[in-house]
ZALUMFI-599060 format. One record per residue: x, y, z of N, C-alpha, C in turn; residue in three letters. Coordinates in nm, 4 decimals. Example, Ala and Ser with C-alpha at 12.3 -4.5 7.8 and 13.67 -1.06 7.14 Angstrom:
BEGIN
((1.3190,-0.5690,0.7800),(1.2300,-0.4500,0.7800),(1.3200,-0.3300,0.7800),'ALA')
((1.2850,-0.2250,0.7080),(1.3670,-0.1060,0.7140),(1.2900,0.0030,0.7870),'SER')
This chain:
BEGIN
((9.1362,-4.3714,-1.0529),(8.9645,-4.4425,-1.0198),(8.8421,-4.3248,-0.9787),'MET')
((8.9347,-4.2262,-0.8641),(8.8139,-4.1709,-0.8496),(8.7435,-4.0705,-0.9278),'LYS')
((8.8701,-4.0705,-1.0449),(8.8108,-3.9118,-1.1486),(8.6888,-4.0295,-1.1938),'ASP')
((8.7327,-4.1466,-1.2287),(8.5867,-4.2503,-1.3282),(8.4519,-4.2284,-1.2670),'PHE')
((8.4928,-4.2286,-1.0867),(8.3611,-4.2969,-1.0338),(8.3163,-4.1112,-1.0397),'LYS')
((8.3537,-4.0190,-1.0347),(8.3067,-3.8688,-1.0403),(8.2150,-3.8591,-1.1704),'LEU')
((8.2801,-3.9369,-1.2779),(8.2564,-3.8834,-1.4278),(8.0952,-3.9432,-1.4052),'ALA')
((8.1156,-4.1018,-1.3807),(8.0705,-4.1944,-1.4128),(7.8839,-4.1393,-1.3606),'ARG')
((7.8884,-4.0246,-1.2103),(7.7161,-3.9947,-1.1685),(7.7698,-3.8713,-1.2031),'PHE')
((7.8681,-3.8294,-1.2570),(7.8745,-3.6754,-1.3059),(7.7179,-3.6652,-1.4259),'SER')
((7.7676,-3.7651,-1.5113),(7.6969,-3.7461,-1.6422),(7.5320,-3.7573,-1.6209),'LYS')
((7.4846,-3.9163,-1.5368),(7.3258,-3.8736,-1.5467),(7.2531,-3.7842,-1.4017),'PRO')
((7.3801,-3.7129,-1.2989),(7.3461,-3.5842,-1.2633),(7.2861,-3.5137,-1.3439),'LEU')
((7.4226,-3.4500,-1.3830),(7.3724,-3.3288,-1.5383),(7.2386,-3.2938,-1.6264),'ILE')
((7.2195,-3.4614,-1.6093),(7.1365,-3.4884,-1.7319),(6.9872,-3.4407,-1.6908),'LEU')
((6.9835,-3.5073,-1.5850),(6.8388,-3.5110,-1.4330),(6.8596,-3.3315,-1.4118),'THR')
((6.9510,-3.2134,-1.4284),(6.9644,-3.2028,-1.4014),(6.8799,-3.0913,-1.5377),'LEU')
((6.9213,-3.0924,-1.6597),(6.8710,-3.0692,-1.6933),(6.7591,-3.0934,-1.7422),'ALA')
((6.7334,-3.1976,-1.7698),(6.5691,-3.2657,-1.7896),(6.4520,-3.1146,-1.6279),'LEU')
((6.5073,-3.1354,-1.5358),(6.4048,-3.0395,-1.3955),(6.4005,-2.8851,-1.5096),'PHE')
((6.5236,-2.8103,-1.5223),(6.5054,-2.6948,-1.5347),(6.4483,-2.5996,-1.7241),'LEU')
((6.4703,-2.7901,-1.8338),(6.3630,-2.6701,-1.9202),(6.2330,-2.6483,-1.9089),'VAL')
((6.1256,-2.7422,-1.8371),(6.0030,-2.6254,-1.8326),(5.9878,-2.5286,-1.7774),'PRO')
((6.1256,-2.5313,-1.6550),(6.1656,-2.4068,-1.5901),(6.1691,-2.2636,-1.7033),'LEU')
((6.2519,-2.2987,-1.8169),(6.2666,-2.1824,-1.8769),(6.1810,-2.1911,-2.0013),'ALA')
((6.0911,-2.2926,-2.0114),(5.9543,-2.2309,-2.1274),(5.8328,-2.1615,-2.0626),'ALA')
((5.9249,-2.2016,-1.9366),(5.7851,-2.0543,-1.8347),(5.7965,-1.9507,-1.7845),'CYS')
((5.7486,-1.8675,-1.8769),(5.7698,-1.6969,-1.8360),(5.6535,-1.6253,-1.8048),'ARG')
((5.6883,-1.5726,-1.6968),(5.5340,-1.4986,-1.6671),(5.6222,-1.3394,-1.6342),'VAL')
((5.5317,-1.2623,-1.7690),(5.6143,-1.1275,-1.7790),(5.4660,-1.0602,-1.6969),'GLU')
((5.5464,-0.9221,-1.5980),(5.4679,-0.8403,-1.5540),(5.4338,-0.6800,-1.6144),'GLN')
((5.3451,-0.6513,-1.7442),(5.4169,-0.5237,-1.7686),(5.3906,-0.3879,-1.6836),'GLU')
((5.2734,-0.4698,-1.6043),(5.2677,-0.3166,-1.5074),(5.2313,-0.3593,-1.3909),'GLU')
((5.1751,-0.2652,-1.3034),(5.1666,-0.2901,-1.1307),(5.0024,-0.2813,-1.1457),'ALA')
((4.9349,-0.3761,-1.0725),(4.8271,-0.3572,-1.0435),(4.7551,-0.2396,-0.9801),'GLY')
((4.6516,-0.1512,-0.9694),(4.6316,-0.0297,-0.9056),(4.4851,-0.0690,-0.8964),'SER')
((4.3988,-0.0080,-0.7549),(4.2620,0.0510,-0.7616),(4.2863,0.2081,-0.8774),'LEU')
((4.0888,0.1776,-0.8740),(3.9987,0.3210,-0.9255),(4.1148,0.4800,-0.8681),'PRO')
((4.1058,0.5302,-0.9663),(4.1636,0.6470,-0.9029),(4.0551,0.7342,-0.8576),'ASP')
((3.9804,0.7610,-0.6897),(3.9378,0.7892,-0.6038),(3.9390,0.9745,-0.5289),'VAL')
((3.9225,1.0850,-0.5957),(3.9898,1.1385,-0.5211),(3.8659,1.2315,-0.4106),'ASP')
((3.9112,1.1859,-0.3125),(3.8285,1.2514,-0.1592),(3.8793,1.3937,-0.1278),'VAL')
((3.7767,1.4950,-0.1406),(3.8052,1.6627,-0.0593),(3.6909,1.6132,0.0163),'SER')
((3.7466,1.6721,0.1395),(3.6391,1.6987,0.2827),(3.6801,1.8440,0.2910),'VAL')
((3.5504,1.9102,0.2738),(3.6226,2.0350,0.3943),(3.5097,2.0360,0.5508),'GLU')
((3.6165,2.1022,0.6013),(3.5249,2.1155,0.7190),(3.3614,2.1453,0.7398),'PRO')
((3.2972,2.0090,0.8608),(3.1484,1.9999,0.8654),(3.0705,2.0093,0.7078),'GLY')
((3.1157,1.9488,0.6206),(3.0690,1.9312,0.5240),(3.1128,1.7840,0.5337),'SER')
((3.0385,1.7229,0.3883),(3.0270,1.6065,0.3893),(3.1597,1.5917,0.2585),'LEU')
((3.1885,1.4106,0.2554),(3.2845,1.4056,0.0993),(3.2085,1.4329,0.0034),'PRO')
((3.3820,1.5142,-0.0774),(3.2718,1.5182,-0.2405),(3.3985,1.3999,-0.2994),'GLU')
((3.3271,1.2906,-0.3863),(3.3703,1.2209,-0.4053),(3.3617,1.2252,-0.5963),'TYR')
((3.4949,1.2335,-0.6621),(3.5385,1.2109,-0.8258),(3.5956,1.1003,-0.8505),'ASP')
((3.5061,1.0372,-0.9120),(3.5367,0.8750,-0.9441),(3.4962,0.9226,-1.0702),'ILE')
((3.6893,0.7960,-1.1097),(3.6791,0.8119,-1.2835),(3.6173,0.7232,-1.3260),'GLN')
((3.5125,0.7027,-1.3997),(3.4582,0.5554,-1.4304),(3.3598,0.5570,-1.5390),'GLY')
((3.2433,0.4907,-1.6056),(3.1447,0.4816,-1.7398),(3.0779,0.6226,-1.6744),'PRO')
((3.0629,0.7025,-1.7861),(2.9148,0.7855,-1.8002),(2.7875,0.7398,-1.7583),'ASP')
((2.7062,0.8070,-1.6731),(2.5605,0.7951,-1.5931),(2.5290,0.8798,-1.6258),'VAL')
((2.3766,0.8768,-1.7300),(2.3003,0.9834,-1.7911),(2.1301,0.9603,-1.7079),'ASN')
((2.1486,1.0536,-1.6685),(1.9902,1.0646,-1.6228),(1.9104,1.1439,-1.6774),'VAL')
((1.7731,1.0664,-1.7291),(1.6982,1.1458,-1.7919),(1.5247,1.0983,-1.7487),'GLY')
((1.4706,1.1185,-1.8457),(1.3259,1.0594,-1.8675),(1.2947,0.9844,-1.9389),'VAL')
((1.1645,0.8735,-1.8813),(1.1205,0.8017,-2.0230),(0.9666,0.8016,-1.9903),'THR')
((0.8882,0.7144,-2.0674),(0.7508,0.7101,-2.0712),(0.6894,0.6143,-2.0099),'GLU')
((0.5976,0.5544,-1.9411),(0.5445,0.4447,-1.9055),(0.4368,0.4982,-1.8654),'ARG')
((0.3087,0.3404,-1.9725),(0.1463,0.3313,-1.9111),(0.1521,0.3371,-1.8048),'THR')
((0.0943,0.3623,-1.6827),(0.1248,0.3073,-1.4716),(-0.0237,0.3695,-1.4994),'VAL')
((-0.0991,0.2909,-1.4000),(-0.2047,0.3682,-1.3172),(-0.1737,0.3941,-1.1884),'THR')
((-0.2511,0.5565,-1.2411),(-0.2298,0.6199,-1.0864),(-0.3363,0.6405,-1.0063),'ILE')
((-0.3685,0.6133,-0.8861),(-0.4920,0.6548,-0.8394),(-0.5165,0.7933,-0.8732),'PRO')
((-0.6347,0.8317,-0.8557),(-0.6244,0.9926,-0.8699),(-0.7827,1.0099,-0.8328),'LYS')
((-0.7769,1.1091,-0.7222),(-0.9119,1.1016,-0.6081),(-0.9179,1.2396,-0.6313),'VAL')
((-1.0207,1.3280,-0.5948),(-1.0444,1.4702,-0.5570),(-1.1704,1.4410,-0.4794),'ILE')
((-1.1140,1.5016,-0.3868),(-1.2305,1.5037,-0.2889),(-1.2502,1.6762,-0.2347),'VAL')
((-1.3410,1.7527,-0.1889),(-1.3750,1.8992,-0.1625),(-1.3805,1.8554,-0.0573),'VAL')
((-1.4309,1.8646,0.0428),(-1.4449,1.8968,0.2217),(-1.4343,2.0241,0.2235),'GLN')
((-1.5560,2.1022,0.2866),(-1.5844,2.1854,0.3273),(-1.6994,2.1765,0.5099),'GLU')
((-1.6464,2.2527,0.5576),(-1.7004,2.2240,0.7263),(-1.8531,2.2756,0.6887),'GLU')
((-1.9614,2.3023,0.6926),(-2.0685,2.3384,0.7304),(-2.1939,2.2945,0.8433),'GLU')
((-2.2387,2.4346,0.9060),(-2.3077,2.3311,1.0020),(-2.4583,2.2769,0.9374),'THR')
((-2.5485,2.1763,0.9906),(-2.6674,2.1368,0.9198),(-2.6887,2.0415,1.0067),'VAL')
((-2.8474,2.0337,1.0135),(-2.9173,1.9337,1.0494),(-2.9231,1.8407,1.0513),'GLU')
((-2.8719,1.7494,1.1718),(-2.9043,1.6131,1.1468),(-2.9627,1.5239,1.2557),'ILE')
((-3.0625,1.3926,1.1483),(-3.0921,1.3395,1.3305),(-3.0680,1.3155,1.4652),'PRO')
((-3.1212,1.3279,1.5622),(-3.0596,1.2717,1.6722),(-3.1140,1.1863,1.7545),'TYR')
((-3.0926,1.0506,1.7400),(-3.1341,0.9827,1.8378),(-3.1083,0.9190,1.9759),'VAL')
((-3.1545,0.8914,2.0471),(-3.1363,0.9005,2.2361),(-3.1813,0.7719,2.2225),'ASP')
((-3.0931,0.6895,2.3119),(-3.1714,0.5767,2.3887),(-3.1333,0.5463,2.4838),'VAL')
((-3.1999,0.5599,2.6108),(-3.2065,0.5161,2.7171),(-3.2211,0.3526,2.7427),'ASP')
((-3.0930,0.3474,2.7816),(-3.1227,0.1828,2.8186),(-3.0933,0.1789,3.0228),'VAL')
((-3.2179,0.1627,3.1079),(-3.0997,0.1977,3.2088),(-3.0414,0.1012,3.2880),'PRO')
((-2.9398,0.1791,3.3559),(-2.8608,0.0993,3.4120),(-2.7053,0.1211,3.3621),'GLY')
((-2.7496,0.1360,3.1729),(-2.5917,0.1408,3.0851),(-2.5137,0.3221,3.0491),'ALA')
((-2.4213,0.2717,3.0729),(-2.3579,0.4306,3.0611),(-2.4146,0.4389,2.8586),'GLU')
((-2.4289,0.5830,2.8641),(-2.4154,0.6032,2.7298),(-2.2993,0.6126,2.6641),'ARG')
((-2.3282,0.6637,2.5328),(-2.2079,0.7136,2.4197),(-2.2918,0.8194,2.3437),'GLU')
((-2.2085,0.9153,2.3043),(-2.2777,0.9769,2.2030),(-2.1686,1.0085,2.1136),'GLU')
((-2.2314,1.0097,1.9951),(-2.1147,0.9966,1.8546),(-2.2340,1.0073,1.6952),'ARG')
((-2.1658,1.0296,1.6256),(-2.2144,1.0511,1.4625),(-2.1797,0.9154,1.4678),'THR')
((-2.2783,0.8904,1.3976),(-2.2619,0.7909,1.2901),(-2.3020,0.8059,1.1441),'ILE')
((-2.1857,0.7832,1.0676),(-2.1261,0.8484,0.9507),(-2.1252,0.7738,0.8323),'THR')
((-2.1743,0.7335,0.7524),(-2.1897,0.6521,0.5916),(-2.1501,0.7484,0.4678),'THR')
((-1.9786,0.6882,0.4324),(-1.9389,0.7596,0.3526),(-1.8963,0.6875,0.2136),'GLU')
((-1.9444,0.7152,0.1139),(-1.9061,0.6116,-0.0032),(-1.8190,0.7462,-0.1570),'VAL')
((-1.7099,0.6935,-0.2331),(-1.7231,0.7349,-0.2799),(-1.7558,0.6587,-0.4328),'GLU')
((-1.7618,0.8218,-0.5129),(-1.8846,0.7728,-0.6299),(-1.7969,0.8173,-0.7787),'VAL')
((-1.8275,0.7870,-0.8639),(-1.7717,0.8085,-0.9335),(-1.8342,0.9258,-1.0314),'PRO')
((-1.9140,1.0420,-1.0123),(-2.0174,1.1504,-1.0437),(-2.0838,1.2653,-0.9198),'SER')
((-2.1060,1.3429,-0.9435),(-2.2383,1.3918,-0.8636),(-2.2875,1.4053,-0.8531),'LYS')
((-2.3843,1.2392,-0.8782),(-2.5127,1.2388,-0.9729),(-2.5366,1.1770,-0.8766),'GLY')
((-2.4888,1.1088,-0.7714),(-2.5323,1.0218,-0.6327),(-2.5746,1.0667,-0.5324),'TYR')
((-2.6628,1.0068,-0.5158),(-2.7669,1.0676,-0.3361),(-2.7532,0.9240,-0.2358),'ALA')
((-2.6955,0.9646,-0.1108),(-2.6638,0.8566,0.0058),(-2.7439,0.9097,0.0929),'LEU')
((-2.8842,0.7821,0.1829),(-2.8990,0.8560,0.3106),(-2.9146,0.7352,0.3756),'ASN')
((-2.8765,0.7447,0.5059),(-2.9084,0.6136,0.5816),(-3.1006,0.6086,0.6387),'ILE')
((-3.1142,0.5039,0.6242),(-3.2688,0.4665,0.5904),(-3.2648,0.3676,0.8301),'GLN')
((-3.2127,0.3498,0.8174),(-3.2663,0.2650,0.9660),(-3.1457,0.2682,1.0050),'GLY')
((-3.1049,0.2333,1.1779),(-3.0313,0.1819,1.2787),(-3.0617,0.1053,1.3073),'ILE')
((-3.0109,0.0064,1.3917),(-3.1398,-0.1443,1.4124),(-2.9650,-0.1995,1.5287),'HIS')
((-3.0301,-0.2529,1.6372),(-2.9421,-0.2992,1.7055),(-2.9635,-0.4963,1.7138),'VAL')
((-2.8973,-0.5576,1.6565),(-2.8922,-0.6533,1.5862),(-2.7842,-0.7914,1.6436),'VAL')
((-2.7981,-0.8523,1.7891),(-2.7004,-0.9555,1.8485),(-2.5146,-0.8228,1.8683),'ASN')
((-2.6041,-0.7025,1.9837),(-2.5545,-0.6141,2.0474),(-2.4325,-0.5025,1.9257),'ASN')
((-2.4899,-0.5261,1.8053),(-2.4722,-0.4573,1.7188),(-2.5087,-0.3496,1.6622),'GLU')
((-2.5038,-0.2541,1.6449),(-2.5444,-0.1471,1.5771),(-2.5417,-0.2050,1.3917),'LEU')
((-2.6273,-0.2053,1.3141),(-2.6861,-0.2568,1.2476),(-2.7078,-0.1288,1.1322),'TRP')
((-2.6267,-0.0776,1.0421),(-2.6636,0.1096,1.0124),(-2.7221,0.0924,0.8274),'VAL')
((-2.8259,0.0484,0.7827),(-2.8372,0.0410,0.6509),(-2.8959,0.1635,0.5970),'VAL')
((-2.8092,0.1784,0.4662),(-2.8001,0.3075,0.3638),(-2.8393,0.3028,0.2573),'SER')
((-2.9053,0.3431,0.1599),(-2.9490,0.3843,0.0600),(-2.8693,0.4094,-0.0155),'GLN')
((-2.7974,0.3934,-0.1524),(-2.7213,0.4634,-0.2552),(-2.7676,0.4334,-0.3686),'LEU')
((-2.8396,0.5883,-0.4618),(-2.9332,0.5638,-0.5857),(-2.8112,0.6447,-0.6875),'GLU')
((-2.8448,0.6818,-0.7968),(-2.7946,0.7588,-0.8968),(-2.9569,0.8412,-0.9605),'VAL')
((-2.9387,0.9629,-0.9138),(-3.0193,1.0258,-0.9772),(-3.0165,1.1166,-1.0176),'GLN')
((-2.8760,1.1559,-1.0828),(-2.8709,1.2463,-1.2184),(-2.7334,1.1428,-1.2745),'ASN')
((-2.7627,1.0465,-1.3698),(-2.6822,0.9649,-1.4859),(-2.6083,1.0463,-1.5707),'PRO')
((-2.7062,1.1709,-1.5859),(-2.5637,1.2362,-1.6910),(-2.4843,1.3852,-1.6252),'ASN')
((-2.4558,1.3441,-1.4818),(-2.3464,1.4467,-1.4335),(-2.2236,1.3708,-1.4803),'ALA')
((-2.1914,1.5484,-1.4195),(-2.0100,1.5514,-1.4813),(-1.9213,1.4100,-1.4312),'VAL')
((-1.8284,1.3886,-1.5292),(-1.7876,1.2100,-1.3818),(-1.6674,1.3291,-1.3001),'GLN')
((-1.6774,1.2936,-1.2114),(-1.5908,1.3000,-1.0971),(-1.5767,1.3178,-0.9808),'ALA')
((-1.4354,1.2290,-0.9586),(-1.4817,1.1271,-0.8058),(-1.4979,1.2010,-0.7530),'ILE')
((-1.6436,1.1654,-0.6379),(-1.6007,1.2683,-0.5432),(-1.6575,1.1309,-0.4215),'THR')
((-1.7015,1.2202,-0.3338),(-1.8045,1.0538,-0.2051),(-1.9259,1.1779,-0.1721),'ARG')
((-1.9965,1.1332,-0.1393),(-2.1716,1.1273,-0.0791),(-2.1838,1.0785,0.0629),'VAL')
((-2.2526,1.1205,0.1468),(-2.2848,1.1082,0.2955),(-2.3186,1.1368,0.3620),'SER')
((-2.3767,1.0431,0.4393),(-2.5014,1.0837,0.5690),(-2.5090,1.0601,0.7073),'ASP')
((-2.5482,1.1124,0.7728),(-2.5136,1.1116,0.9535),(-2.6307,1.1425,1.0106),'ARG')
((-2.6156,1.0532,1.1650),(-2.7113,1.0470,1.2290),(-2.6252,1.0016,1.3785),'VAL')
((-2.7097,1.1049,1.4189),(-2.6208,1.1490,1.5796),(-2.7215,1.0538,1.6967),'ALA')
((-2.6159,0.9698,1.7567),(-2.6589,0.8584,1.8011),(-2.5889,0.8577,2.0103),'LEU')
((-2.7469,0.9021,2.0861),(-2.6514,0.8315,2.1867),(-2.7083,0.7428,2.2675),'ASN')
((-2.6263,0.6811,2.2832),(-2.6660,0.5301,2.3111),(-2.5653,0.4027,2.3659),'ALA')
((-2.5490,0.3267,2.3995),(-2.4399,0.2594,2.4949),(-2.3498,0.2139,2.3775),'PRO')
((-2.2394,0.1698,2.3974),(-2.0919,0.1874,2.3049),(-2.1751,0.0457,2.2236),'SER')
((-2.1610,-0.0338,2.0736),(-2.1337,-0.1501,2.0359),(-2.0913,-0.1438,1.9077),'MET')
((-2.0485,-0.1913,1.8383),(-1.9628,-0.2086,1.7079),(-2.0660,-0.1737,1.6348),'PRO')
((-1.9900,-0.1221,1.5130),(-2.0921,-0.0457,1.3929),(-2.0847,-0.1947,1.3069),'VAL')
((-2.1504,-0.1989,1.1891),(-2.1968,-0.2732,1.1151),(-2.2889,-0.1715,0.9951),'ARG')
((-2.1896,-0.1970,0.8250),(-2.2613,-0.0868,0.7877),(-2.3102,-0.1401,0.6457),'GLN')
((-2.4334,-0.1067,0.6342),(-2.4706,-0.2319,0.5134),(-2.5696,-0.0948,0.3694),'TYR')
((-2.5066,-0.1143,0.3045),(-2.5451,-0.0303,0.1777),(-2.6365,-0.1252,0.0563),'VAL')
((-2.7363,-0.0530,0.0430),(-2.8531,-0.0680,-0.0423),(-2.8189,-0.0435,-0.1803),'ILE')
((-2.7197,-0.0859,-0.2683),(-2.7327,-0.0463,-0.4287),(-2.5930,-0.0894,-0.4634),'GLY')
((-2.5319,-0.0681,-0.5614),(-2.4343,-0.1332,-0.6707),(-2.2916,-0.0356,-0.6127),'GLU')
((-2.1900,-0.1632,-0.5778),(-2.0844,-0.0534,-0.5438),(-1.9864,0.0036,-0.6488),'ARG')
((-1.9615,0.0855,-0.6371),(-1.8426,0.1753,-0.7336),(-1.7116,0.1288,-0.6753),'PRO')
((-1.6577,0.1744,-0.7971),(-1.5206,0.1208,-0.7939),(-1.4292,0.1783,-0.6466),'GLU')
((-1.3247,0.0855,-0.6468),(-1.2755,0.1940,-0.5333),(-1.2558,0.1443,-0.4002),'GLY')
((-1.1227,0.1699,-0.3586),(-1.0937,0.0759,-0.2602),(-1.1635,0.1298,-0.0516),'SER')
((-1.2294,0.2568,-0.1477),(-1.2168,0.3274,-0.0068),(-1.3761,0.2721,0.0395),'PHE')
((-1.4589,0.1966,-0.1025),(-1.6096,0.1233,-0.0438),(-1.5836,0.0074,0.0055),'ASN')
((-1.4650,-0.0608,0.0402),(-1.4315,-0.1470,0.0901),(-1.4776,-0.2602,0.2395),'GLU')
((-1.4936,-0.0943,0.3156),(-1.5358,-0.0894,0.4305),(-1.6865,-0.1275,0.4752),'GLN')
((-1.7076,-0.1466,0.3701),(-1.8671,-0.1111,0.3852),(-1.9123,-0.2505,0.2872),'TYR')
((-2.0333,-0.3564,0.3849),(-2.1097,-0.4350,0.2693),(-2.2481,-0.3660,0.1488),'THR')
((-2.2540,-0.4351,0.0360),(-2.2968,-0.4278,-0.0373),(-2.4076,-0.5148,-0.0348),'PHE')
((-2.5092,-0.4776,-0.0713),(-2.6627,-0.5543,-0.0811),(-2.7411,-0.4563,-0.1885),'ILE')
((-2.7996,-0.5735,-0.2672),(-2.9179,-0.5530,-0.3331),(-3.0399,-0.5268,-0.3044),'SER')
((-3.1010,-0.5767,-0.1969),(-3.2144,-0.5062,-0.1037),(-3.1719,-0.5193,0.0416),'ASP')
((-3.2776,-0.5269,0.0749),(-3.3149,-0.4539,0.2263),(-3.2932,-0.6585,0.2210),'ARG')
((-3.3562,-0.7325,0.1447),(-3.4338,-0.8741,0.1812),(-3.2857,-0.9713,0.2318),'GLN')
((-3.1999,-0.9354,0.1855),(-3.0724,-1.0144,0.2118),(-3.0881,-1.0421,0.3688),'GLN')
((-3.1034,-0.9407,0.4145),(-3.0445,-0.9598,0.5407),(-3.2187,-0.8664,0.6897),'ILE')
((-3.3185,-0.8967,0.5946),(-3.4067,-0.8889,0.6575),(-3.4402,-0.9713,0.7985),'ALA')
((-3.4549,-1.0884,0.7888),(-3.4069,-1.1768,0.8544),(-3.3666,-1.1018,1.0085),'ALA')
((-3.2882,-1.0971,0.9751),(-3.1706,-1.0796,1.1294),(-3.2371,-0.8985,1.1319),'GLU')
((-3.2855,-0.8421,1.0481),(-3.3278,-0.6806,1.1151),(-3.4125,-0.7215,1.2369),'LEU')
((-3.5567,-0.8066,1.1875),(-3.6730,-0.8160,1.1635),(-3.6426,-0.8842,1.3580),'ASP')
((-3.5386,-0.9345,1.3770),(-3.5237,-1.0246,1.4653),(-3.4668,-0.9085,1.6019),'SER')
((-3.3833,-0.8440,1.5776),(-3.3218,-0.6685,1.6366),(-3.4742,-0.6147,1.7170),'GLY')
((-3.3572,-0.4716,1.7595),(-3.5197,-0.3678,1.7307),(-3.4441,-0.2933,1.6519),'ARG')
((-3.5732,-0.1779,1.6039),(-3.5047,-0.0716,1.4776),(-3.5183,0.0542,1.6096),'GLN')
((-3.3755,0.1080,1.5980),(-3.3944,0.2506,1.7072),(-3.4007,0.3645,1.5901),'LEU')
((-3.3326,0.3519,1.4529),(-3.4495,0.5364,1.4100),(-3.4604,0.4570,1.2774),'TYR')
((-3.5648,0.5169,1.1741),(-3.6733,0.4832,1.0572),(-3.6317,0.6171,1.0123),'GLU')
((-3.5539,0.6386,0.8605),(-3.5556,0.7771,0.7796),(-3.7075,0.7967,0.7386),'GLN')
((-3.7586,0.8791,0.7825),(-3.9167,0.9627,0.7317),(-3.9049,0.9250,0.5634),'GLN')
((-4.0235,0.8379,0.5135),(-4.0408,0.8143,0.4253),(-3.9106,0.6929,0.3166),'ASN')
((-3.8870,0.6704,0.4433),(-3.7818,0.5337,0.3801),(-3.8522,0.4874,0.3082),'ALA')
((-3.8390,0.3715,0.1760),(-3.8654,0.2940,0.1251),(-3.7438,0.1500,0.1351),'SER')
((-3.7841,0.0719,0.2708),(-3.6660,-0.0165,0.2841),(-3.7291,-0.1461,0.2393),'LEU')
């Protein structure tokens, strides 16, 4: 009787185990090689940085051509002793500062001339009015700078620069306000006080 019961329960148990083990037998994982990191040789000598010998793809370094915009400015400056106008402004009770007012414009050739034609006090500011003009349109093209200066002994005030003429290309010239003629600021100039006027200036 016991043998019958054992035989009765052992058949389903054997069948169940067989169904469970079949999928496991069908799924086989093979490991061909153990994984490894790339080979890196590090050689270190005392007092020096490590040298790395890395096994990997070849890296070729060369040159190629591209068309790009490269700023090229040729400016030759030499020190010279020259005579410049000197303006001494005596304001009772005010401290004065002696300085050189300079206007400098970057131009595409040596055929340009720049002259400070007037300095005015407008709303507690120094308004410097200069004239930029082409004197030799056939001059050799070479980026250079033209300048003019006036020595001024007066109370310290902010300086505003106006240049009469066409603005040449170049970021250096963005520090100035270019105007077509004096009439654009004539009302403001007339409301202030003129400290300096160039002789024979045609403002």
